[in-house]
Steps between C-alpha positions, in 0.01 A plus 500: 500500500825315469530403134799269554319295765200478271715377213672238712164384643356473155794289380474283807124449473514424128780244552298328773204471259744366235432780257735540200494881491404791724453873417617769743517879502794659323774694678867537431581371852287191440684429177833526682380249768373270222844517338650362823229226532562397140880495541465288821267255335168575689304597187538401133450830336310829499389746236378862520179534306244771416131469573299570183201657679659715769842554332668419828804275538503178693747213548419143394705255707553140388528281809748216547432152637698182557438186296237377746318844483625623840533877499857638505374823661361360828503802729622852583532742789494877452782637722527867425162671478398852399432580868829343624814470297753231592863550388783242540874508437652266245592246770168503690260335250341197664487149340148406379375139540850356526622693194201385282353852502636840415493856627406768247692816580480851362852640489666807357597279200140388442277215613681174546497178708662491841773265378596734221501794738726300734736418208519869403524611872202727470235549771155638449128476569372141535178505294379143558599133547392239251519120525 
């Protein structure tokens, strides 16, 4: 099971239903992707929480909407999958939706957006595209 795809699908589905918050499974990699989404303005906030009954951690994500309640997070595409990894050089990241979307890239310096990776001249694994 691909936990990152599940997380992105849960965020997308909750935003289409105009939910305020959504809970997803905890992983360090998911938190680093949520850092990028928060920094780029696709989500409002997130918080790592503990479940009282099972004592497992989960992430509560606060979704972001425009003034007329249109979701900011409108879609995603998983590029690199567990079965097939996709790597790109720093100058090979594609533009997403006429520069309205971002690439999320896992580099040797951590997870960052494609624009930040271009600025730092670092290539890496293209995790997903978000718009």
